[in-house]
Backbone bond lengths (Angstrom), bond angles and torsions (degrees), N, CA, C in turn:
res aa  C-N    CA-C-N  psi(-1)  N-CA   C-N-CA  omega(-1)  CA-C   N-CA-C  phi
1 M - - - 1.537 - - 1.470 107.78 -
2 G 1.259 118.00 154.26 1.514 127.62 -171.42 1.526 111.23 -164.73
3 R 1.264 117.37 -176.95 1.399 122.32 176.85 1.558 108.09 -72.78
4 S 1.350 116.47 150.76 1.431 120.62 -175.19 1.551 106.53 -141.93
5 G 1.461 112.30 178.73 1.394 122.03 169.14 1.493 108.95 -68.05
6 K 1.355 119.02 -178.23 1.493 119.98 179.21 1.555 112.05 -95.22
7 T 1.374 115.80 11.81 1.404 117.93 -178.41 1.512 115.19 -53.24
8 R 1.304 118.72 136.96 1.433 119.90 -179.65 1.506 111.89 -74.02
9 L 1.335 121.49 162.00 1.444 129.04 -170.23 1.459 111.44 -93.25
10 A 1.348 118.90 38.01 1.562 117.80 -172.76 1.503 110.04 -66.00
11 L 1.242 120.40 -38.19 1.463 123.17 177.90 1.605 109.11 -68.94
12 L 1.307 115.83 -37.23 1.396 116.84 -174.76 1.573 109.83 -68.30
13 V 1.221 117.72 -50.42 1.508 118.67 -171.49 1.478 111.40 -71.99
14 A 1.319 121.35 -16.24 1.421 125.09 175.52 1.533 111.19 -79.68
15 A 1.275 116.60 -17.43 1.477 119.78 -171.36 1.473 119.36 -116.84
16 V 1.293 116.62 -18.13 1.532 115.51 -165.69 1.521 114.11 -114.67
17 V 1.315 116.73 165.77 1.379 126.57 -177.73 1.634 101.77 -115.73
18 A 1.383 118.28 148.80 1.442 118.84 -156.43 1.589 107.99 -93.30
19 A 1.299 122.72 -37.80 1.480 114.75 -156.84 1.452 110.89 -131.92
20 A 1.323 116.61 162.13 1.398 127.47 -176.63 1.545 113.38 -86.82
21 G 1.264 113.07 -5.75 1.586 120.48 175.06 1.552 109.02 84.81
22 C 1.322 111.18 176.27 1.497 121.62 176.19 1.497 110.11 -114.49
23 M 1.322 118.98 89.63 1.381 119.61 -173.77 1.494 113.32 -84.76
24 I 1.368 119.17 147.99 1.346 121.07 -178.65 1.655 105.79 -83.49
25 P 1.279 116.51 136.22 1.503 116.01 -173.57 1.467 108.90 -77.12
26 V 1.269 115.30 165.53 1.471 124.83 177.98 1.527 111.17 -67.42
27 I 1.230 125.85 132.56 1.475 127.84 173.77 1.434 114.11 -83.46
28 E 1.417 117.24 103.49 1.472 120.98 -175.63 1.543 105.39 -134.93
29 P 1.361 115.72 171.64 1.397 118.84 175.01 1.535 114.54 -56.60
30 G 1.297 118.31 154.12 1.580 120.01 -171.45 1.547 107.29 -73.97
31 A 1.323 109.95 162.68 1.467 122.00 173.57 1.482 110.00 -152.34
32 D 1.256 116.48 168.41 1.525 123.15 178.32 1.641 109.37 -55.88
33 A 1.272 112.81 133.36 1.540 111.82 179.21 1.563 110.29 -68.76
34 P 1.292 114.89 144.91 1.566 122.21 -179.96 1.610 103.95 -71.78
35 K 1.239 113.06 166.29 1.493 119.44 175.41 1.501 109.95 -88.48
36 P 1.377 112.05 151.18 1.466 114.92 175.31 1.530 110.73 -63.91
37 T 1.313 117.83 157.33 1.409 125.02 175.78 1.552 112.76 -66.39
38 A 1.277 118.27 169.53 1.463 118.30 -170.89 1.605 100.55 -127.30
39 P 1.394 116.53 90.81 1.524 113.45 -177.42 1.523 115.62 -62.89
40 T 1.333 113.39 151.35 1.529 116.64 176.22 1.574 105.83 -111.08
41 Q 1.235 116.32 -164.61 1.491 119.87 -177.92 1.502 111.75 -80.01
42 P 1.275 122.77 155.24 1.490 125.06 177.08 1.422 114.66 -48.55
43 R 1.361 119.01 134.36 1.352 122.33 176.20 1.523 112.96 -90.91
44 T 1.305 117.23 94.68 1.462 123.05 -175.35 1.559 107.44 -120.08
45 T 1.288 120.93 20.86 1.487 125.49 -167.56 1.468 109.33 -94.62
46 G 1.391 122.16 -2.49 1.413 122.13 177.93 1.456 113.14 100.05
47 E 1.383 118.85 -6.33 1.455 117.85 -173.24 1.576 108.45 -85.91
48 S 1.280 118.26 130.35 1.449 119.60 -177.06 1.437 110.22 -84.39
49 L 1.363 119.57 148.44 1.371 124.73 177.56 1.562 114.88 -90.00
50 E 1.268 114.05 0.00 1.500 122.81 -177.09 1.657 106.21 -68.12
51 G 1.270 112.67 124.32 1.414 122.65 173.64 1.419 114.71 68.88
52 K 1.334 122.94 10.67 1.505 126.50 -176.78 1.479 114.06 -88.20
53 F 1.341 118.67 -2.73 1.415 123.24 -171.09 1.594 113.62 -130.41
54 S 1.254 114.49 146.75 1.426 120.91 177.92 1.513 108.65 -110.52
55 Y 1.377 114.27 174.35 1.432 118.94 171.41 1.576 114.35 -46.91
56 D 1.366 108.15 -47.25 1.507 115.40 -173.98 1.567 109.68 -75.13
57 T 1.273 119.67 -6.55 1.475 118.62 -178.35 1.567 112.09 -121.31
58 M 1.273 115.60 24.20 1.451 121.75 175.98 1.473 113.79 -59.13
59 D 1.474 115.37 -29.44 1.417 115.79 175.81 1.476 114.51 -67.43
60 D 1.342 114.55 -27.30 1.452 116.85 175.70 1.429 113.47 -71.46
61 Y 1.302 115.93 -34.78 1.514 121.01 176.48 1.558 109.37 -59.86
62 V 1.357 113.75 -41.48 1.522 113.56 178.46 1.489 110.61 -67.59
63 N 1.328 118.21 -38.62 1.421 117.73 178.15 1.525 115.48 -69.82
64 A 1.307 114.10 -14.12 1.476 116.35 175.28 1.447 110.63 -86.44
65 V 1.327 119.81 -31.11 1.460 126.15 -174.78 1.526 113.14 -80.45
66 I 1.358 112.71 -39.20 1.556 115.62 -170.47 1.630 106.80 -60.43
67 P 1.273 123.61 -37.76 1.481 116.69 -177.63 1.517 111.01 -74.77
68 L 1.327 121.71 -2.54 1.432 124.75 171.03 1.553 109.45 -82.74
69 I 1.361 114.01 -26.96 1.546 114.36 -176.88 1.520 113.97 -97.84
70 T 1.314 115.94 -34.44 1.509 118.31 -176.86 1.554 111.79 -63.38
71 P 1.178 122.92 -34.44 1.582 115.43 178.21 1.624 111.72 -64.51
72 F 1.265 117.01 -29.10 1.460 123.26 174.91 1.507 106.46 -67.84
73 I 1.209 122.01 -48.17 1.456 121.38 -179.89 1.516 111.67 -62.30
74 E 1.335 110.40 -44.92 1.551 112.36 -174.31 1.541 112.17 -71.42
75 E 1.374 118.06 -32.65 1.449 119.26 176.72 1.437 115.02 -78.55
76 T 1.370 122.40 -25.86 1.348 123.63 -177.49 1.534 112.33 -90.22
77 W 1.356 114.74 -29.76 1.565 120.99 178.88 1.459 107.12 -129.71
78 P 1.380 121.50 72.17 1.435 117.99 -177.71 1.428 115.81 -56.82
79 G 1.288 118.27 133.57 1.456 123.97 177.49 1.541 114.61 93.06
80 M 1.415 113.17 -12.33 1.476 116.06 176.94 1.572 114.95 -63.27
81 P 1.314 118.25 127.25 1.428 119.87 174.87 1.545 112.94 -56.94
82 L 1.207 116.41 139.26 1.614 119.32 175.81 1.556 107.19 -84.94
83 P 1.273 110.00 150.64 1.515 114.69 173.99 1.432 112.66 -74.01
84 R 1.318 119.40 155.37 1.454 121.63 165.32 1.427 106.88 -74.24
85 V 1.340 117.36 144.90 1.414 123.88 176.81 1.554 106.46 -119.31
86 V 1.353 117.00 113.79 1.483 118.76 -174.43 1.505 106.67 -112.35
87 Y 1.349 116.71 126.58 1.418 126.19 179.89 1.550 102.88 -91.09
88 V 1.372 111.73 126.70 1.538 117.81 179.14 1.421 114.13 -107.50
89 P 1.359 120.70 99.59 1.491 123.39 -176.86 1.443 111.09 -66.75
90 E 1.346 115.37 162.68 1.497 124.01 173.62 1.441 110.14 -47.86
91 G 1.369 117.43 128.71 1.488 125.31 174.04 1.483 112.32 90.12
92 A 1.340 124.39 -11.65 1.339 122.44 -178.57 1.623 108.69 -92.03
93 V 1.353 110.64 133.07 1.489 120.76 -176.60 1.421 107.98 -136.60
94 G 1.325 123.16 152.06 1.433 124.50 177.39 1.504 111.35 -176.71
95 R 1.277 115.13 178.14 1.451 123.97 -176.78 1.541 113.78 -87.85
96 E 1.303 120.16 136.19 1.367 125.54 171.46 1.600 107.83 -100.45
97 G 1.323 110.73 172.62 1.517 117.13 179.77 1.497 107.33 -79.22
98 C 1.250 120.90 -19.58 1.544 122.33 -168.34 1.627 108.52 -97.91
99 A 1.316 104.50 168.78 1.583 112.21 -179.55 1.560 102.19 -96.85
100 D 1.314 116.94 155.19 1.401 122.67 167.59 1.548 117.02 -83.09
101 A 1.329 121.68 -172.91 1.407 119.96 -179.29 1.509 114.11 -65.60
102 S 1.234 121.05 -19.88 1.466 124.14 178.78 1.418 113.26 -93.22
103 G 1.360 117.15 -2.41 1.482 120.97 179.45 1.483 118.57 89.75
104 R 1.309 113.63 2.52 1.416 121.55 171.85 1.556 116.09 -89.65
105 Q 1.267 116.97 158.03 1.545 115.17 -175.95 1.534 109.41 -64.32
106 A 1.347 111.10 129.54 1.468 117.90 -173.28 1.586 106.01 -79.34
107 R 1.335 112.04 155.71 1.386 120.83 -177.34 1.618 111.02 -130.90
108 Y 1.297 114.26 135.05 1.537 115.44 177.28 1.461 110.21 -84.72
109 S 1.297 113.76 152.77 1.434 121.79 174.36 1.543 111.17 -152.13
110 S 1.330 117.82 -176.17 1.447 115.16 179.38 1.502 119.20 -67.83
111 R 1.341 112.40 -5.72 1.501 124.43 -178.33 1.561 106.79 -93.75
112 S 1.342 117.64 -4.86 1.523 116.78 -173.82 1.470 112.55 -76.93
113 Y 1.326 117.20 147.35 1.470 124.49 169.34 1.594 103.14 -155.65
114 E 1.371 114.96 82.64 1.420 117.07 -168.96 1.525 111.32 -157.80
115 Y 1.294 117.37 167.65 1.400 124.50 178.67 1.618 109.41 -119.86
116 C 1.330 117.25 132.26 1.407 120.87 179.43 1.535 104.66 -116.39
117 P 1.479 112.09 112.94 1.506 113.32 -178.57 1.424 113.04 -69.03
118 V 1.327 124.17 -23.52 1.361 125.21 -175.16 1.469 115.14 -64.18
119 D 1.364 117.50 -36.09 1.434 127.81 -179.74 1.553 109.38 -109.23
120 G 1.258 117.09 -3.59 1.512 121.74 176.81 1.537 111.26 59.84
121 T 1.371 114.87 43.69 1.384 118.93 -170.92 1.532 112.35 -131.51
122 I 1.232 118.53 132.31 1.491 122.41 173.38 1.583 107.93 -99.08
123 Y 1.333 112.32 118.25 1.440 122.08 178.14 1.559 113.15 -95.21
124 V 1.270 115.40 120.85 1.503 122.67 -173.79 1.578 105.31 -124.27
125 G 1.384 110.51 108.04 1.440 117.30 -175.04 1.529 108.41 -85.65
126 Q 1.375 116.58 146.67 1.448 126.94 -179.50 1.514 109.06 -58.65
127 D 1.311 118.59 -51.47 1.477 122.66 -175.27 1.499 112.50 -62.97
128 M 1.332 120.29 -45.20 1.408 129.95 -178.19 1.575 108.24 -65.22
129 L 1.358 114.91 -46.21 1.397 121.08 -176.53 1.567 108.71 -67.30
130 W 1.262 118.15 -37.39 1.490 127.38 -178.88 1.536 106.73 -66.90
131 Q 1.334 119.95 -40.87 1.395 125.33 177.98 1.516 111.49 -61.19
132 F 1.316 114.85 -51.63 1.549 119.81 175.30 1.495 114.80 -59.80
133 Y 1.358 113.72 -41.51 1.498 119.64 -179.71 1.523 111.15 -64.31
134 T 1.228 117.68 -49.31 1.451 125.57 -177.24 1.543 111.97 -67.54
135 E 1.356 114.38 -36.13 1.546 117.65 -171.03 1.544 107.24 -94.96
136 T 1.375 121.73 -19.21 1.400 115.66 -176.59 1.615 108.91 -128.09
137 G 1.233 119.28 -15.71 1.512 120.94 -176.24 1.476 111.31 96.21
138 D 1.309 117.63 -170.62 1.425 120.41 -167.08 1.585 118.26 -72.81
139 A 1.285 112.61 -26.05 1.576 116.09 -174.88 1.528 110.12 -88.50
140 G 1.334 120.38 -20.96 1.432 118.01 179.24 1.490 116.79 -59.85
141 P 1.366 114.70 -57.89 1.475 119.89 177.42 1.456 112.08 -62.22
142 A 1.342 124.15 -26.32 1.394 121.80 178.67 1.469 112.48 -72.35
143 V 1.386 120.03 -39.28 1.460 121.54 172.73 1.425 110.14 -59.68
144 G 1.457 117.23 -42.46 1.459 117.78 177.48 1.512 115.76 -59.80
145 L 1.310 116.44 -31.49 1.446 121.13 178.37 1.531 107.14 -75.62
146 A 1.280 118.72 -36.55 1.493 118.34 172.45 1.514 115.14 -57.79
147 H 1.353 112.64 -38.02 1.470 120.53 177.50 1.629 107.70 -58.91
148 E 1.338 116.14 -49.31 1.400 115.87 175.60 1.529 118.65 -60.67
149 Y 1.279 117.63 -34.63 1.367 120.05 165.90 1.530 116.95 -54.95
150 G 1.363 108.35 -34.17 1.463 115.66 -179.79 1.543 108.17 -64.42
151 H 1.303 119.02 -37.69 1.501 122.12 179.02 1.492 109.64 -65.55
152 H 1.369 118.13 -33.20 1.481 121.51 173.53 1.482 113.56 -66.24
153 V 1.277 115.06 -35.95 1.511 116.78 177.57 1.524 108.51 -69.49
154 Q 1.347 117.96 -40.92 1.503 118.92 179.28 1.538 107.07 -60.95
155 S 1.272 121.24 -43.96 1.423 123.08 178.03 1.540 112.17 -58.97
156 Q 1.404 117.18 -48.60 1.363 120.91 -173.19 1.541 110.84 -70.42
157 L 1.315 118.10 -26.51 1.493 119.93 -179.79 1.608 107.04 -90.37
158 R 1.156 117.42 7.19 1.487 126.52 175.38 1.549 108.79 46.54
159 L 1.387 113.21 54.04 1.425 117.71 -178.89 1.598 104.54 -74.76
160 P 1.303 118.09 155.01 1.461 125.99 -178.70 1.586 106.40 -77.27
161 I 1.386 114.68 68.77 1.415 115.14 -178.73 1.437 114.46 -71.30
162 G 1.434 115.01 -26.06 1.473 116.69 -178.92 1.449 107.72 -66.85
163 R 1.312 124.11 -22.36 1.494 121.49 -178.04 1.583 111.36 -96.39
164 M 1.379 110.58 1.27 1.553 114.13 178.74 1.552 109.39 -101.44
165 S 1.253 115.69 157.63 1.446 119.25 -179.39 1.580 104.77 -80.12
166 S 1.312 116.35 149.54 1.491 119.25 -177.61 1.617 108.24 -61.08
167 V 1.220 117.84 -29.62 1.513 119.99 177.25 1.492 106.46 -64.34
168 D 1.437 121.71 -48.22 1.375 122.15 -176.72 1.580 110.62 -64.46
169 V 1.369 114.55 -39.22 1.476 114.70 177.41 1.557 110.11 -60.68
170 E 1.199 120.11 -43.72 1.481 124.91 178.78 1.493 115.51 -61.86
171 N 1.354 113.47 -44.80 1.414 120.36 175.69 1.539 116.97 -58.68
172 Q 1.362 106.19 -43.92 1.471 113.89 177.98 1.626 112.83 -59.79
173 A 1.414 113.29 -39.70 1.504 116.61 177.52 1.526 107.54 -69.28
174 D 1.302 119.35 -31.33 1.462 117.56 176.72 1.549 111.22 -66.75
175 C 1.317 116.04 -33.72 1.509 118.68 173.44 1.505 113.17 -64.01
176 V 1.285 117.59 -38.91 1.396 122.20 176.46 1.527 109.41 -63.90
177 A 1.386 117.90 -43.06 1.412 116.35 177.24 1.559 114.01 -65.74
178 G 1.275 116.73 -29.59 1.514 118.82 170.40 1.542 108.71 -66.70
179 A 1.315 121.44 -45.23 1.426 117.66 176.71 1.523 116.32 -62.25
180 W 1.280 115.18 -27.86 1.496 122.23 177.73 1.482 106.62 -69.69
181 T 1.372 117.99 -42.93 1.476 119.25 -176.58 1.527 109.67 -69.53
182 R 1.260 121.04 -29.89 1.434 119.89 175.13 1.642 108.02 -70.03
183 Y 1.298 114.80 -40.72 1.502 115.80 175.02 1.500 111.23 -59.29
184 T 1.339 117.85 -46.00 1.364 116.91 -179.86 1.413 116.46 -62.03
185 D 1.201 119.78 -36.62 1.478 122.67 175.05 1.646 113.27 -67.60
186 E 1.378 113.62 -53.33 1.375 115.08 -172.08 1.544 114.43 -79.59
187 V 1.333 118.22 -36.09 1.398 124.28 -175.14 1.559 114.19 -89.17
188 L 1.347 111.98 -53.15 1.512 120.21 -178.20 1.494 111.34 -82.94
189 G 1.356 119.50 -28.77 1.378 120.63 -173.13 1.544 113.84 65.40
190 A 1.306 113.21 33.85 1.441 116.26 -168.63 1.576 112.17 -114.06
191 L 1.259 115.95 19.87 1.448 124.23 177.30 1.620 111.26 -99.08
192 E 1.305 114.91 121.68 1.457 117.38 -171.91 1.486 107.65 -100.20
193 Y 1.318 117.06 133.28 1.557 124.14 -179.52 1.560 105.57 -110.71
194 P 1.380 118.29 144.08 1.551 119.97 -9.27 1.530 108.78 -94.78
195 D 1.373 120.86 15.43 1.409 122.96 -176.47 1.461 116.41 -59.49
196 D 1.331 115.92 -44.10 1.421 116.39 -175.83 1.583 111.43 -73.32
197 I 1.382 117.53 -30.71 1.385 116.10 172.98 1.561 112.63 -61.64
198 E 1.254 114.50 -40.80 1.519 115.62 178.50 1.491 111.96 -67.95
199 D 1.339 115.05 -36.23 1.474 120.29 173.86 1.586 114.51 -54.39
200 I 1.337 113.83 -49.59 1.428 118.32 -175.15 1.550 109.91 -73.47
201 E 1.363 113.25 -32.18 1.502 116.41 174.09 1.569 109.12 -59.45
202 A 1.290 116.41 -40.19 1.461 120.94 -175.65 1.530 111.40 -69.71
203 L 1.302 117.26 -18.43 1.465 120.62 178.22 1.583 109.36 -75.61
204 F 1.269 117.67 -23.67 1.488 123.98 -175.46 1.601 112.59 -53.53
205 P 1.286 119.86 -54.62 1.489 115.26 179.32 1.419 114.94 -69.84
206 L 1.252 125.77 -9.22 1.451 129.83 -176.85 1.503 112.78 -83.80
207 I 1.379 115.42 -35.18 1.527 121.34 -166.11 1.463 113.83 -120.45
208 G 1.288 125.97 -10.20 1.477 125.98 -177.65 1.495 108.06 -69.55
209 S 1.258 116.49 144.41 1.557 123.29 175.63 1.512 110.16 -94.35
210 A 1.242 115.79 141.82 1.472 116.36 173.72 1.503 111.31 -79.97
211 E 1.267 113.45 151.59 1.508 119.50 -178.26 1.577 106.17 -58.70
212 G 1.344 116.13 147.50 1.451 119.06 178.88 1.490 105.33 160.44
213 P 1.363 113.23 159.40 1.449 119.46 -179.89 1.548 116.73 -70.96
214 G 1.290 117.76 -19.33 1.471 122.22 -173.06 1.418 109.90 -100.66
215 R 1.305 124.24 -5.34 1.486 127.41 -179.21 1.548 110.17 -62.12
216 D 1.423 112.38 140.33 1.430 116.38 178.49 1.552 112.12 -118.88
217 H 1.245 116.16 5.11 1.499 122.50 169.26 1.442 110.00 -124.49
218 G 1.468 117.54 161.50 1.342 119.60 175.99 1.488 119.11 -72.86
219 T 1.351 120.44 153.92 1.318 122.64 176.40 1.565 110.56 -62.13
220 A 1.354 114.25 166.21 1.409 118.94 179.17 1.502 112.90 -55.69
221 E 1.310 116.40 -35.02 1.608 120.95 -179.09 1.585 106.94 -75.57
222 E 1.237 120.94 -40.31 1.449 126.14 178.05 1.412 113.17 -61.94
223 R 1.447 117.48 -46.52 1.434 120.94 177.27 1.470 113.67 -67.98
224 A 1.355 115.57 -37.84 1.469 119.13 174.82 1.528 113.34 -58.59
225 M 1.387 110.31 -42.61 1.515 114.46 -178.19 1.636 111.36 -65.13
226 W 1.352 113.39 -39.65 1.502 113.46 179.90 1.527 111.31 -73.81
227 F 1.277 113.69 -33.01 1.571 115.36 173.18 1.582 110.75 -56.68
228 Q 1.291 109.55 -48.59 1.424 119.76 -174.43 1.521 108.95 -58.63
229 A 1.403 115.97 -42.93 1.394 121.30 -172.59 1.556 106.47 -68.38
230 G 1.303 119.56 -38.20 1.400 121.77 178.78 1.496 112.28 -66.05
231 F 1.333 114.11 -38.70 1.437 115.45 179.19 1.507 115.72 -74.68
232 N 1.263 115.97 -33.82 1.520 118.48 -179.10 1.485 111.51 -72.92
233 D 1.346 116.40 -39.98 1.490 120.51 -168.76 1.438 113.74 -118.56
234 G 1.316 118.32 0.12 1.438 120.06 -175.93 1.432 118.55 74.11
235 I 1.361 120.39 -170.66 1.480 124.59 -178.46 1.463 113.73 -54.19
236 A 1.366 115.96 -27.69 1.492 121.09 -177.33 1.605 107.92 -55.57
237 A 1.271 116.32 -28.04 1.491 117.35 -169.78 1.546 108.36 -83.95
238 C 1.272 118.97 -3.61 1.411 121.78 -165.31 1.606 111.31 -95.62
239 D 1.322 117.21 -4.59 1.420 124.36 174.15 1.497 112.22 56.10
240 L 1.390 114.87 46.26 1.413 122.76 -176.05 1.549 108.01 -93.17
């Protein structure tokens, strides 16, 4: 991501899906918890994040992206506490505060990319992040991270998530990611054309859920629709 012209994202919102999903971490023996990342200042200087990072520096990528998301949260919901963002390196595993899909205590790992509302933490695993970064480019995993911030917003606003379907919960977070993308373009000037459009398009085949009664995320088409709503109309479209 980097500074761009003021072109609107008409092509982007018609073609992409917004988020990386909330994946259940691998259940493995416990280990010491990794430390939270250390955000820096917003990157609005024009430097692209494309190809700047290696597998060993994925933590630096996270530290570069967080300051692009936090101003959106702080300006949209003044006074809202920010989530912890914990980078999970290869080999690190440990307990989260949340339960997994089977009702057991969830555990983070390097394959995590999820938000736990119990401990107010977004877990970003090195291996999952690297997969997104190498297969989509720099913008794809950033939009996925914005989706996880969307789940934090849902938790902080005390929405009746327990009475919502999991698909609706995920679609709403996709909408927040779309609103953040609009903010990133218009306020921070940090969206890069056409590279970021292509990056987010590449995220599409990785995260869309197939139709079926057991799915817990939106289909690619649903997620693209909610992302588009958030981008076109801002956070007002997300029904928060």
